[in-house]
gemmi code that builds the backbone of each chain (N, CA, C; Angstrom):
import gemmi

chains = {
    "A": [
        ("MET", (49.495, -113.037, 20.006), (48.147, -112.264, 19.195), (47.438, -113.360, 18.480)),
        ("ARG", (47.871, -114.463, 18.221), (46.675, -115.605, 17.745), (46.097, -116.141, 18.867)),
        ("LEU", (46.682, -116.501, 19.929), (46.157, -117.244, 21.016), (45.383, -116.080, 21.758)),
        ("ILE", (45.717, -114.582, 21.441), (44.347, -114.227, 22.478), (42.915, -113.985, 21.504)),
        ("ALA", (43.367, -113.897, 19.728), (42.176, -113.909, 18.939), (41.467, -115.411, 19.611)),
        ("ASP", (41.930, -116.562, 19.418), (41.400, -117.635, 19.381), (40.837, -117.697, 20.639)),
        ("LEU", (40.953, -117.034, 21.958), (40.515, -117.028, 23.114), (38.907, -116.243, 23.242)),
        ("PHE", (39.393, -114.962, 21.982), (38.163, -114.285, 22.174), (37.240, -114.846, 21.529)),
        ("LEU", (37.445, -115.768, 20.367), (36.765, -116.262, 19.292), (35.767, -117.774, 20.087)),
        ("LEU", (36.622, -118.172, 20.903), (36.117, -119.188, 21.618), (34.970, -119.008, 22.706)),
        ("THR", (35.348, -117.882, 23.308), (34.816, -117.029, 24.480), (32.907, -116.356, 23.280)),
        ("GLY", (33.128, -116.048, 22.329), (32.110, -115.776, 21.729), (31.260, -116.765, 20.941)),
        ("ALA", (32.165, -118.135, 20.607), (31.549, -119.031, 20.073), (30.460, -119.858, 21.367)),
        ("MET", (31.008, -119.703, 22.435), (30.487, -120.213, 24.112), (29.393, -119.086, 23.853)),
        ("PHE", (29.328, -118.116, 24.011), (28.050, -117.530, 24.169), (27.176, -117.685, 23.166)),
        ("ILE", (27.332, -117.528, 21.903), (26.890, -117.807, 21.102), (25.840, -119.252, 20.999)),
        ("PHE", (26.450, -120.274, 21.719), (26.217, -121.697, 21.985), (24.709, -121.578, 22.964)),
        ("LEU", (25.314, -120.957, 24.122), (24.806, -120.876, 25.575), (23.221, -120.104, 25.170)),
        ("GLY", (23.511, -119.130, 24.072), (21.962, -118.378, 23.590), (21.153, -119.360, 23.068)),
        ("ALA", (21.903, -120.156, 22.025), (20.846, -121.162, 21.437), (20.507, -122.059, 22.124)),
        ("LEU", (21.206, -122.340, 23.225), (20.663, -123.289, 24.075), (19.393, -122.967, 24.899)),
        ("GLY", (19.502, -121.356, 25.172), (18.410, -120.798, 26.178), (17.165, -120.785, 24.902)),
        ("LEU", (17.613, -120.426, 23.845), (16.502, -120.797, 22.862), (15.969, -121.693, 22.704)),
        ("ILE", (16.231, -122.699, 23.041), (15.657, -124.070, 22.753), (14.896, -124.265, 24.599)),
        ("ARG", (15.623, -124.284, 25.421), (15.369, -124.610, 26.752), (14.488, -123.618, 27.194)),
        ("MET", (14.151, -122.240, 26.883), (13.564, -121.603, 27.705), (11.964, -121.833, 27.552)),
        ("PRO", (10.937, -121.729, 28.279), (9.592, -122.030, 28.250), (8.893, -120.968, 27.321)),
        ("ASP", (9.130, -119.914, 27.136), (8.048, -118.668, 26.871), (8.838, -118.086, 25.372)),
        ("VAL", (7.994, -117.302, 24.741), (8.450, -116.596, 23.955), (9.348, -115.453, 24.430)),
        ("TYR", (8.994, -114.879, 25.269), (9.477, -113.758, 26.042), (11.005, -114.076, 26.748)),
        ("ASN", (11.018, -114.786, 27.285), (12.353, -115.647, 27.979), (12.910, -115.567, 26.847)),
        ("ARG", (12.346, -116.576, 25.746), (13.619, -116.791, 24.586), (14.086, -115.411, 23.556)),
        ("ILE", (13.046, -114.421, 23.531), (13.596, -113.580, 23.120), (14.702, -112.865, 24.080)),
        ("GLN", (14.494, -112.896, 25.307), (15.733, -112.464, 26.331), (16.892, -113.320, 26.107)),
        ("ALA", (16.998, -114.312, 25.655), (18.434, -115.572, 25.743), (18.757, -115.457, 24.281)),
        ("GLY", (18.180, -115.027, 22.784), (18.332, -114.814, 21.745), (19.043, -113.743, 21.471)),
        ("THR", (18.491, -112.912, 22.390), (19.500, -111.583, 22.267), (20.509, -110.716, 22.681)),
        ("LYS", (20.410, -111.175, 24.200), (21.314, -110.961, 25.116), (22.581, -111.853, 24.687)),
        ("ALA", (22.836, -113.032, 25.208), (23.657, -113.610, 24.830), (24.399, -113.871, 23.509)),
        ("VAL", (23.500, -113.908, 22.475), (23.865, -113.968, 20.979), (24.668, -112.409, 20.583)),
        ("THR", (24.083, -111.479, 20.956), (24.604, -110.074, 20.891), (26.125, -110.404, 21.206)),
        ("LEU", (25.925, -110.749, 22.838), (27.625, -110.520, 23.258), (28.537, -111.663, 22.438)),
        ("GLY", (27.647, -112.934, 22.149), (28.914, -113.392, 21.304), (29.231, -113.061, 19.970)),
        ("ALA", (28.474, -112.569, 19.414), (29.006, -111.884, 18.064), (29.836, -110.814, 18.431)),
        ("MET", (29.801, -110.342, 19.692), (30.974, -108.751, 19.775), (32.407, -109.907, 20.403)),
        ("GLY", (32.137, -110.971, 21.069), (33.449, -111.393, 20.970), (34.005, -112.374, 20.167)),
        ("ILE", (33.463, -112.617, 18.807), (33.959, -113.412, 17.597), (34.223, -111.736, 16.675)),
        ("LEU", (33.885, -110.770, 16.684), (34.432, -109.715, 16.283), (35.504, -109.270, 16.668)),
        ("THR", (35.984, -109.014, 18.182), (36.963, -108.879, 18.638), (38.039, -109.917, 18.545)),
        ("GLY", (37.360, -111.137, 18.203), (38.720, -111.865, 18.172), (39.275, -111.881, 16.461)),
        ("ILE", (38.320, -111.179, 15.584), (38.625, -111.444, 14.356), (39.353, -110.061, 14.230)),
        ("GLY", (39.386, -109.199, 15.040), (39.979, -107.875, 15.236), (41.625, -108.044, 15.426)),
        ("PHE", (41.632, -109.229, 16.861), (43.334, -109.237, 17.004), (43.512, -110.069, 16.063)),
        ("MET", (42.488, -110.664, 15.160), (43.773, -111.986, 14.028), (44.379, -110.935, 13.067)),
        ("TYR", (43.307, -110.063, 12.914), (43.747, -109.108, 11.569), (43.254, -107.660, 11.858)),
        ("PRO", (44.534, -106.873, 12.796), (44.547, -105.353, 13.204), (44.409, -104.786, 11.995)),
        ("GLN", (44.217, -104.720, 10.658), (44.077, -103.982, 9.762), (42.983, -103.599, 9.421)),
        ("TRP", (42.107, -105.136, 9.898), (40.335, -104.742, 9.485), (39.653, -103.808, 10.529)),
        ("TRP", (40.419, -103.009, 11.281), (39.731, -102.631, 12.547), (38.494, -101.537, 12.265)),
        ("TYR", (38.821, -101.034, 11.008), (37.612, -99.918, 11.125), (36.532, -100.312, 11.032)),
        ("LYS", (36.470, -101.497, 9.755), (34.742, -101.945, 9.318), (34.490, -102.776, 10.308)),
        ("LEU", (35.637, -103.602, 11.092), (34.876, -104.235, 12.318), (34.175, -103.566, 13.388)),
        ("VAL", (34.719, -102.346, 13.917), (34.273, -101.583, 14.316), (32.632, -100.911, 14.353)),
        ("VAL", (32.611, -100.923, 12.968), (31.554, -100.311, 12.394), (30.297, -101.274, 12.460)),
        ("ILE", (30.734, -102.550, 12.306), (29.898, -103.647, 12.182), (29.577, -104.037, 13.686)),
        ("MET", (30.228, -103.840, 14.538), (30.038, -103.945, 15.918), (29.135, -103.087, 16.613)),
        ("GLY", (29.329, -102.118, 16.300), (28.363, -100.908, 16.406), (27.223, -100.653, 15.812)),
        ("PHE", (26.910, -101.263, 14.947), (25.362, -101.851, 14.346), (25.086, -102.473, 15.032)),
        ("ILE", (25.626, -103.825, 15.258), (24.940, -104.695, 15.821), (24.537, -104.542, 17.043)),
        ("LEU", (25.743, -103.807, 18.169), (25.071, -103.105, 19.464), (23.761, -102.108, 19.341)),
        ("LEU", (23.848, -101.568, 17.784), (22.648, -100.789, 18.205), (21.385, -101.255, 17.612)),
        ("THR", (21.379, -101.785, 16.593), (20.108, -102.775, 16.415), (19.522, -103.878, 16.516)),
        ("ASN", (20.465, -104.854, 17.295), (19.611, -105.664, 17.896), (18.974, -105.751, 19.130)),
        ("PRO", (19.015, -105.102, 20.019), (18.051, -104.505, 20.724), (16.962, -103.693, 20.390)),
        ("VAL", (17.066, -103.053, 19.359), (15.689, -102.462, 18.885), (14.801, -103.357, 18.446)),
        ("SER", (15.338, -104.241, 17.605), (14.683, -105.494, 16.579), (13.895, -106.003, 17.917)),
        ("SER", (14.678, -106.521, 18.927), (14.148, -107.446, 19.555), (12.982, -107.077, 20.400)),
        ("SER", (13.276, -105.529, 20.781), (12.200, -105.055, 21.857), (10.957, -104.598, 20.865)),
        ("ALA", (11.347, -104.147, 19.100), (9.853, -104.191, 18.645), (9.068, -105.584, 18.208)),
        ("ILE", (10.095, -106.378, 18.043), (9.178, -108.299, 17.947), (8.627, -108.167, 19.579)),
        ("ALA", (9.326, -107.845, 20.421), (8.458, -108.404, 21.950), (7.157, -107.459, 21.831)),
        ("ARG", (7.269, -106.143, 21.583), (5.909, -105.167, 21.528), (4.886, -105.722, 20.617)),
        ("ALA", (5.634, -105.823, 19.441), (4.351, -106.628, 18.499), (3.691, -107.669, 19.358)),
        ("PHE", (4.434, -108.712, 19.864), (3.746, -109.495, 20.083), (2.829, -109.498, 21.774)),
        ("TYR", (3.463, -108.691, 22.317), (2.885, -108.149, 23.440), (1.146, -107.516, 23.086)),
        ("ILE", (1.325, -106.519, 22.081), (0.183, -105.984, 21.560), (-0.810, -106.804, 20.657)),
        ("ALA", (0.235, -107.784, 19.996), (-1.067, -109.144, 19.288), (-1.511, -109.983, 20.460)),
        ("GLY", (-0.885, -109.911, 21.742), (-2.179, -110.688, 23.172), (-1.126, -112.043, 22.809)),
        ("VAL", (-0.050, -112.386, 22.460), (1.006, -113.415, 23.324), (0.700, -114.057, 24.418)),
        ("LYS", (0.361, -115.184, 25.045), (0.261, -115.390, 26.554), (1.179, -115.520, 27.356)),
        ("ARG", (1.632, -114.840, 28.209), (2.438, -115.113, 28.977), (2.380, -116.699, 29.242)),
        ("TRP", (3.970, -117.169, 29.892), (3.884, -117.892, 30.403), (3.825, -117.863, 31.971)),
        ("HIS", (3.166, -118.535, 32.979), (3.028, -118.967, 34.344), (3.682, -119.909, 34.893)),
        ("SER", (4.391, -119.494, 35.979), (5.141, -120.444, 36.366), (4.436, -121.521, 37.281)),
        ("SER", (5.489, -122.574, 37.890), (4.941, -123.581, 38.324), (4.521, -123.049, 39.915)),
        ("ASN", (4.980, -122.270, 40.284), (5.122, -121.711, 41.829), (3.455, -120.748, 41.540)),
        ("ASP", (2.923, -120.693, 40.571), (1.531, -120.007, 40.430), (0.816, -121.326, 41.056)),
        ("ALA", (0.985, -122.122, 40.042), (-0.086, -123.238, 40.191), (0.239, -124.056, 41.833)),
        ("THR", (1.088, -124.218, 42.218), (1.346, -124.685, 43.776), (0.742, -123.707, 44.372)),
        ("GLN", (1.099, -122.623, 44.429), (0.116, -121.640, 44.975), (-1.508, -121.482, 45.083)),
        ("LYS", (-1.821, -122.173, 43.917), (-3.379, -122.025, 43.826), (-3.484, -123.475, 44.435)),
        ("ASN", (-2.755, -124.481, 44.149), (-3.324, -125.716, 45.000), (-3.229, -125.678, 46.632)),
        ("LYS", (-2.136, -125.034, 47.035), (-1.928, -124.864, 48.498), (-3.616, -124.112, 48.807)),
        ("ASN", (-3.664, -122.846, 48.264), (-4.861, -121.932, 48.632), (-6.269, -123.170, 48.561)),
        ("THR", (-6.597, -123.833, 47.738), (-7.617, -124.851, 47.046), (-7.346, -125.871, 48.577)),
        ("SER", (-6.232, -126.086, 48.568), (-5.638, -127.213, 49.815), (-6.013, -126.172, 51.180)),
        ("GLU", (-6.055, -125.424, 51.431), (-6.282, -124.553, 52.916), (-7.517, -124.485, 52.740)),
        ("ALA", (-8.268, -124.063, 51.506), (-9.901, -123.619, 51.479), (-10.809, -125.321, 51.906)),
        ("GLN", (-9.868, -126.109, 51.149), (-10.598, -127.430, 51.826), (-10.614, -127.968, 53.659)),
        ("GLU", (-9.545, -127.561, 53.910), (-9.296, -127.676, 54.952), (-9.913, -127.290, 55.952)),
        ("LYS", (-9.980, -125.907, 55.696), (-11.123, -124.886, 55.957), (-12.508, -125.502, 56.270)),
        ("THR", (-12.980, -125.785, 55.431), (-14.747, -126.261, 54.952), (-14.614, -127.576, 55.641)),
        ("ALA", (-13.872, -128.733, 55.632), (-13.514, -129.903, 56.449), (-13.665, -129.642, 58.209)),
        ("LEU", (-12.655, -128.529, 58.436), (-12.610, -128.046, 59.916), (-14.295, -127.632, 60.447)),
        ("GLN", (-14.602, -126.672, 59.091), (-16.049, -126.339, 59.367), (-16.937, -127.100, 59.882)),
        ("LYS", (-17.024, -127.974, 59.167), (-17.864, -129.446, 59.088), (-17.417, -130.099, 60.477)),
        ("GLU", (-16.688, -130.232, 60.748), (-16.197, -131.240, 62.057), (-16.722, -130.239, 63.168)),
        ("THR", (-16.523, -128.691, 63.332), (-16.847, -128.058, 64.012), (-18.427, -127.908, 64.273)),
        ("SER", (-19.057, -127.858, 62.991), (-20.544, -127.902, 62.950), (-21.429, -129.125, 63.622)),
    ],
    "B": [
        ("MET", (47.991, -158.034, 27.602), (47.520, -158.075, 26.377), (46.212, -157.084, 26.081)),
        ("SER", (45.668, -156.746, 26.840), (44.409, -155.989, 26.929), (44.822, -154.230, 26.897)),
        ("ALA", (45.776, -154.311, 28.017), (46.559, -152.952, 27.766), (47.402, -152.521, 26.559)),
        ("GLU", (47.639, -153.702, 25.880), (48.294, -153.442, 24.305), (47.229, -152.989, 23.458)),
        ("LEU", (46.079, -153.949, 23.781), (45.045, -153.676, 22.508), (44.393, -152.356, 22.887)),
        ("ASN", (44.228, -152.301, 23.970), (43.992, -150.794, 24.319), (44.376, -149.836, 23.657)),
        ("SER", (45.883, -149.787, 24.048), (46.764, -148.818, 23.134), (46.684, -148.849, 21.772)),
        ("VAL", (46.823, -149.858, 21.446), (47.001, -149.563, 19.948), (45.595, -149.385, 19.186)),
        ("GLU", (44.364, -149.626, 19.848), (42.879, -148.904, 19.598), (42.864, -147.490, 19.758)),
        ("ALA", (43.564, -146.930, 21.032), (43.478, -145.600, 21.210), (44.118, -144.859, 19.866)),
        ("GLY", (45.852, -145.309, 19.813), (46.646, -145.035, 18.597), (45.875, -144.863, 17.475)),
        ("SER", (45.034, -145.875, 16.925), (44.510, -145.949, 16.067), (43.335, -145.062, 15.573)),
        ("ILE", (42.382, -144.782, 17.092), (41.297, -143.720, 16.634), (41.925, -142.571, 16.494)),
        ("GLU", (43.421, -142.117, 17.252), (43.644, -140.938, 17.175), (43.682, -140.584, 16.052)),
        ("GLN", (44.541, -141.459, 15.109), (45.085, -141.766, 13.982), (44.303, -140.975, 12.797)),
        ("ILE", (42.680, -142.237, 13.422), (41.530, -141.676, 12.243), (41.412, -140.190, 12.697)),
        ("SER", (40.991, -139.647, 13.741), (40.558, -138.571, 14.069), (41.836, -137.627, 13.220)),
        ("GLU", (42.644, -137.739, 13.467), (44.117, -136.731, 12.745), (43.877, -137.107, 10.980)),
        ("GLN", (43.469, -138.098, 10.572), (43.276, -138.149, 9.225), (41.939, -137.293, 8.731)),
        ("GLY", (40.690, -137.714, 9.588), (39.760, -137.038, 9.459), (39.658, -135.332, 9.519)),
        ("SER", (40.672, -134.981, 10.316), (40.478, -133.340, 10.679), (41.341, -132.776, 9.253)),
        ("GLU", (42.313, -133.508, 8.929), (43.227, -133.335, 7.817), (42.542, -133.269, 6.697)),
        ("GLN", (41.253, -134.381, 6.561), (40.479, -134.430, 4.851), (39.649, -133.059, 5.385)),
        ("LEU", (39.216, -132.993, 6.479), (38.284, -131.657, 6.588), (38.845, -130.571, 6.223)),
        ("VAL", (40.137, -130.175, 6.413), (40.815, -129.071, 6.002), (41.164, -128.834, 4.737)),
        ("GLU", (41.666, -130.355, 4.124), (41.508, -130.732, 2.372), (40.420, -130.021, 1.897)),
        ("LEU", (39.089, -130.462, 2.504), (37.943, -130.218, 1.553), (37.707, -128.908, 1.657)),
        ("ILE", (37.938, -128.137, 2.945), (37.338, -126.718, 3.175), (38.413, -125.863, 2.309)),
        ("ASN", (39.747, -126.503, 1.779), (40.614, -125.895, 0.787), (40.223, -125.937, -0.309)),
        ("ILE", (39.892, -126.740, -0.972), (38.959, -127.368, -2.403), (37.996, -126.008, -2.239)),
        ("SER", (37.204, -125.938, -1.374), (36.106, -124.936, -1.940), (36.186, -123.581, -1.540)),
        ("MET", (37.768, -123.611, -0.899), (38.302, -122.106, -0.920), (38.292, -121.446, -2.288)),
        ("PRO", (38.247, -120.288, -2.417), (38.821, -119.358, -3.608), (40.499, -119.507, -3.974)),
        ("ALA", (41.087, -119.904, -5.334), (42.150, -120.042, -5.141), (43.360, -119.147, -4.849)),
        ("GLY", (44.384, -119.566, -4.559), (45.747, -118.828, -4.157), (45.648, -118.589, -2.578)),
        ("SER", (44.532, -119.219, -1.901), (44.521, -118.821, -0.597), (44.845, -120.199, 0.342)),
        ("GLN", (45.815, -120.423, 1.492), (45.496, -121.561, 2.064), (44.953, -121.362, 3.467)),
        ("LEU", (43.997, -122.259, 4.131), (43.810, -122.008, 5.476), (44.730, -122.766, 6.533)),
        ("HIS", (44.977, -121.583, 7.532), (45.458, -122.397, 8.596), (44.625, -122.094, 9.819)),
        ("ILE", (44.542, -123.324, 9.947), (43.381, -123.429, 11.372), (43.843, -123.720, 12.750)),
        ("ASN", (43.288, -123.269, 13.424), (44.319, -123.968, 15.055), (42.853, -124.916, 15.523)),
        ("GLY", (43.372, -125.412, 16.475), (42.586, -126.756, 17.661), (41.387, -125.815, 18.383)),
        ("LEU", (41.832, -124.593, 18.568), (40.950, -123.817, 19.272), (39.629, -123.030, 18.365)),
        ("GLU", (40.000, -122.934, 17.200), (39.612, -122.146, 16.445), (38.531, -123.280, 15.606)),
        ("MET", (38.825, -124.707, 15.643), (38.125, -125.360, 15.267), (36.932, -125.875, 15.996)),
        ("LEU", (37.302, -125.826, 17.587), (36.178, -125.678, 18.545), (35.366, -124.797, 18.793)),
        ("ALA", (35.823, -123.670, 18.304), (34.775, -122.547, 18.506), (33.741, -122.590, 16.899)),
        ("LEU", (34.469, -123.000, 15.738), (33.440, -123.609, 14.808), (32.542, -124.362, 15.052)),
        ("LEU", (32.876, -125.708, 16.022), (32.247, -126.303, 16.317), (30.668, -125.759, 17.020)),
        ("PHE", (31.216, -125.063, 17.989), (30.267, -124.691, 18.912), (29.185, -123.562, 18.174)),
        ("ILE", (30.035, -122.805, 16.943), (28.669, -122.312, 16.343), (27.686, -122.945, 15.135)),
        ("ALA", (28.966, -124.103, 15.244), (27.909, -124.863, 13.893), (26.733, -125.881, 15.068)),
        ("LEU", (27.203, -126.265, 16.257), (25.863, -126.346, 16.737), (24.660, -125.663, 17.392)),
        ("ALA", (25.153, -124.326, 17.627), (24.283, -123.177, 18.336), (23.173, -123.175, 16.655)),
        ("THR", (23.873, -122.928, 15.360), (22.970, -122.594, 14.107), (22.363, -124.015, 13.813)),
        ("LEU", (22.230, -124.990, 14.417), (21.534, -126.219, 14.392), (20.576, -126.066, 15.219)),
        ("MET", (20.817, -125.839, 16.682), (19.984, -125.527, 17.768), (18.608, -124.852, 17.119)),
        ("ALA", (19.104, -123.227, 16.835), (18.534, -122.258, 16.234), (17.570, -122.524, 15.386)),
        ("LEU", (18.039, -123.264, 14.355), (17.449, -124.118, 13.270), (16.177, -125.299, 13.431)),
        ("TYR", (16.378, -125.785, 14.671), (15.404, -126.460, 15.491), (14.188, -125.993, 15.758)),
        ("ARG", (14.761, -125.066, 16.144), (13.594, -123.555, 16.738), (12.904, -123.491, 16.045)),
        ("LEU", (13.351, -123.360, 14.631), (13.239, -121.975, 13.300), (11.871, -123.251, 12.767)),
        ("VAL", (12.385, -124.455, 12.488), (11.567, -125.572, 12.027), (10.537, -126.076, 12.777)),
        ("PHE", (10.859, -126.834, 13.962), (9.907, -127.656, 14.706), (9.424, -126.605, 15.950)),
        ("GLY", (9.274, -125.214, 15.516), (8.827, -124.475, 16.921), (7.362, -124.582, 17.316)),
        ("PRO", (6.967, -124.630, 18.268), (5.203, -124.963, 18.607), (4.433, -123.715, 18.229)),
        ("SER", (5.202, -122.433, 17.751), (4.171, -121.349, 17.457), (5.033, -120.253, 16.702)),
        ("ASN", (4.175, -119.784, 16.133), (4.733, -119.064, 15.021), (5.995, -117.891, 15.560)),
        ("PRO", (5.737, -117.433, 16.907), (6.083, -116.805, 17.508), (7.536, -116.636, 17.550)),
        ("ASP", (7.877, -118.032, 17.889), (9.119, -118.696, 18.302), (9.685, -118.679, 16.942)),
        ("ARG", (9.325, -119.238, 15.882), (9.861, -119.377, 14.780), (10.635, -117.864, 14.490)),
        ("ILE", (9.871, -116.676, 14.494), (10.093, -115.313, 14.388), (11.482, -115.060, 15.325)),
        ("VAL", (11.218, -115.471, 16.576), (12.342, -115.290, 17.356), (13.689, -115.646, 16.859)),
        ("SER", (13.479, -117.190, 16.749), (14.858, -117.784, 16.399), (15.230, -117.426, 14.982)),
        ("ALA", (14.722, -116.856, 14.265), (14.923, -115.959, 12.881), (15.844, -114.451, 12.843)),
        ("ASP", (15.212, -114.013, 14.187), (15.805, -113.026, 14.919), (17.407, -113.293, 15.231)),
        ("ALA", (17.161, -114.256, 15.970), (18.763, -114.757, 16.622), (19.952, -115.470, 15.302)),
        ("LEU", (19.089, -116.206, 14.353), (19.654, -116.460, 13.348), (19.998, -115.364, 12.278)),
        ("THR", (19.590, -114.363, 12.103), (20.224, -112.912, 11.436), (21.830, -112.906, 12.035)),
        ("VAL", (21.558, -112.518, 13.612), (22.946, -112.257, 14.213), (24.161, -113.371, 14.173)),
        ("ILE", (23.532, -114.415, 14.299), (24.695, -115.463, 14.063), (25.444, -115.858, 12.582)),
        ("ALA", (24.436, -115.372, 11.310), (24.993, -115.085, 10.152), (25.992, -114.374, 9.857)),
        ("THR", (25.382, -113.222, 10.309), (26.317, -112.048, 10.717), (27.944, -112.486, 10.961)),
        ("ALA", (27.953, -113.169, 12.450), (29.116, -113.447, 12.745), (29.543, -114.404, 12.059)),
        ("ILE", (28.916, -115.442, 11.544), (29.323, -116.080, 10.375), (30.318, -115.528, 9.219)),
        ("ILE", (29.588, -114.820, 8.789), (30.340, -114.138, 7.619), (31.645, -113.539, 7.812)),
        ("CYS", (31.378, -112.717, 8.776), (32.827, -112.321, 9.583), (33.999, -113.467, 9.782)),
        ("ILE", (33.818, -114.867, 10.400), (34.138, -115.586, 10.264), (34.701, -116.274, 8.941)),
        ("MET", (33.906, -116.281, 7.991), (34.463, -116.279, 6.764), (35.259, -115.380, 6.013)),
        ("ALA", (34.975, -114.084, 6.480), (36.432, -113.328, 5.817), (37.346, -113.581, 6.692)),
        ("ALA", (37.646, -114.077, 7.589), (38.887, -114.142, 8.379), (39.082, -115.531, 7.785)),
        ("LEU", (38.632, -116.790, 7.393), (38.881, -117.829, 7.178), (39.548, -117.358, 5.459)),
        ("PHE", (38.714, -116.606, 4.555), (39.215, -116.556, 3.248), (40.421, -115.719, 2.880)),
        ("GLN", (40.709, -114.682, 4.147), (41.431, -113.652, 4.326), (41.456, -112.499, 3.360)),
        ("SER", (40.189, -112.003, 3.280), (39.489, -111.506, 2.194), (38.719, -109.912, 2.803)),
        ("ILE", (38.879, -108.835, 3.082), (38.255, -107.462, 3.803), (36.576, -107.894, 3.064)),
        ("LEU", (36.522, -108.217, 1.801), (35.351, -108.063, 0.879), (34.082, -108.498, 1.593)),
        ("TYR", (34.423, -109.609, 2.610), (33.371, -110.291, 3.181), (32.659, -109.375, 4.354)),
        ("LEU", (33.548, -108.445, 4.991), (32.911, -107.838, 6.066), (31.927, -106.796, 5.411)),
        ("ASP", (32.201, -106.234, 4.323), (31.294, -105.482, 3.622), (29.877, -106.665, 3.223)),
        ("VAL", (29.932, -107.527, 2.816), (28.911, -108.369, 2.826), (28.040, -108.197, 4.142)),
        ("ALA", (28.965, -108.518, 5.231), (28.325, -108.779, 6.545), (27.414, -107.471, 6.999)),
        ("LEU", (28.146, -106.294, 6.719), (27.652, -104.856, 7.232), (26.068, -105.131, 6.433)),
        ("ILE", (26.242, -105.314, 5.279), (24.784, -105.207, 4.465), (23.486, -106.097, 4.873)),
        ("TYR", (24.325, -107.498, 5.152), (23.633, -108.650, 5.904), (22.886, -107.687, 7.109)),
        ("GLY", (23.378, -107.164, 7.732), (23.111, -106.606, 9.142), (21.725, -106.088, 9.024)),
        ("VAL", (22.551, -104.802, 7.942), (21.237, -103.893, 7.651), (20.543, -104.387, 7.278)),
        ("LEU", (20.011, -105.386, 6.203), (18.865, -105.638, 5.566), (18.051, -106.279, 6.834)),
        ("SER", (18.767, -107.571, 7.133), (18.186, -108.081, 8.886), (17.279, -107.541, 9.130)),
        ("PHE", (18.086, -106.007, 9.562), (17.287, -105.188, 10.630), (15.956, -104.650, 10.228)),
        ("ALA", (15.805, -103.934, 8.716), (15.151, -104.062, 8.211), (13.964, -105.069, 8.108)),
        ("GLY", (14.276, -106.174, 7.764), (13.396, -107.509, 7.838), (12.599, -107.752, 9.120)),
        ("VAL", (13.176, -107.546, 9.827), (12.718, -107.976, 11.432), (11.879, -106.739, 11.895)),
        ("LEU", (12.208, -105.677, 11.567), (11.578, -104.214, 11.797), (9.979, -104.880, 10.894)),
        ("ALA", (9.929, -105.029, 9.763), (9.044, -105.382, 8.790), (7.878, -106.023, 9.577)),
        ("LEU", (8.619, -107.020, 9.815), (7.678, -108.098, 9.941), (6.915, -107.839, 11.636)),
        ("ALA", (8.005, -107.164, 12.491), (7.169, -106.942, 14.084), (5.889, -105.825, 13.428)),
        ("ARG", (6.304, -104.925, 12.756), (5.067, -103.926, 12.557), (3.824, -104.296, 11.955)),
        ("ALA", (4.152, -105.702, 10.620), (2.907, -106.326, 9.995), (2.283, -107.171, 11.176)),
        ("ILE", (2.862, -107.719, 12.388), (2.184, -108.557, 13.193), (1.285, -107.477, 13.931)),
        ("GLU", (2.071, -106.592, 14.380), (1.123, -105.677, 15.012), (-0.016, -105.287, 14.802)),
        ("HIS", (0.011, -104.460, 13.172), (-0.962, -104.235, 12.529), (-2.228, -105.799, 12.303)),
        ("GLY", (-1.575, -106.422, 12.062), (-2.746, -107.782, 11.623), (-3.514, -108.061, 12.721)),
        ("ARG", (-2.793, -108.313, 13.854), (-3.314, -108.738, 15.043), (-4.305, -108.175, 15.722)),
        ("THR", (-3.787, -106.869, 15.765), (-4.991, -105.719, 16.067), (-6.031, -105.816, 15.466)),
        ("GLU", (-5.892, -105.149, 13.991), (-7.252, -105.427, 13.436), (-8.159, -106.349, 13.744)),
        ("GLN", (-7.609, -107.535, 13.935), (-8.582, -108.893, 14.114), (-8.899, -108.696, 15.786)),
        ("SER", (-8.226, -108.141, 16.506), (-8.833, -108.044, 17.792), (-10.227, -107.302, 17.925)),
        ("ASP", (-9.842, -105.951, 16.982), (-10.762, -105.173, 17.093), (-12.035, -105.876, 16.396)),
        ("LYS", (-12.126, -106.325, 15.673), (-13.187, -107.040, 14.522), (-13.875, -108.195, 15.937)),
        ("GLY", (-12.942, -108.875, 16.398), (-13.275, -109.618, 17.615), (-14.087, -108.967, 18.318)),
        ("GLU", (-13.756, -107.170, 18.941), (-14.125, -106.938, 20.091), (-15.612, -106.099, 19.208)),
        ("HIS", (-15.623, -105.634, 18.162), (-16.760, -105.070, 17.634), (-17.921, -106.127, 17.511)),
        ("SER", (-17.543, -107.570, 17.202), (-18.618, -108.624, 16.919), (-19.241, -109.160, 18.052)),
    ],
}
model = gemmi.Model(1)
for chain_id, residues in chains.items():
    chain = gemmi.Chain(chain_id)
    for i, (resn, *xyz) in enumerate(residues, 1):
        res = gemmi.Residue()
        res.name, res.seqid = resn, gemmi.SeqId(i, " ")
        for name, pos in zip(("N", "CA", "C"), xyz):
            atom = gemmi.Atom()
            atom.name, atom.element = name, gemmi.Element(name[0])
            atom.pos, atom.b_iso = gemmi.Position(*pos), 0.0
            res.add_atom(atom)
        chain.add_residue(res)
    model.add_chain(chain)
structure = gemmi.Structure()
structure.add_model(model)
structure.setup_entities()
């Protein structure tokens, strides 16, 4: 029983760690909302399940806390994302767009060069 | 000789680390309420280490965030991490009262984050309206 609880605690702590890592490594506010909501919520679920395996007589309060986190955390994160979108926070443009623009400009330059050569 | 030295050094390092963990457990025992003992495992110590690292990284984003929305997002993530940490404190102190604290903290943080989002929405839209009219 203690080993199962420890495994759940460790997986929850790993997911919280990965969520915080995504909070640092992600390039944009919206990507950080995704990482900081989903992974951290799953990690909190794992930790609460581990505590439930460690102390089985506490299950009702743990179920209440789990349900509350599962219901409210996506709502709060979506409210934050909606507020940022309405407030006009700029999205992050990936490097693919930049390379495509460079490709387009290089193609245009080649076309102009070909036209100059032909003319 | 070098192998013996290495083994001796490794043994001393292991002894030092064991002494360090014992001192850490004693230090946590001192800060705990009276009458309860802390029985902590290696895996649980690893889980606590991961949660501490996650809290430090979220606090880094909260303090040195390049813009204010990043700080708000990291605060939203820190509330959930703090709820999980309060539940872990309930398991460490073997007291069910801390679960009530965690539930109330979750309710208040949800209300606070919703109020913050609403404030951002209204404040910025009024500014953008003014900008459009002018």
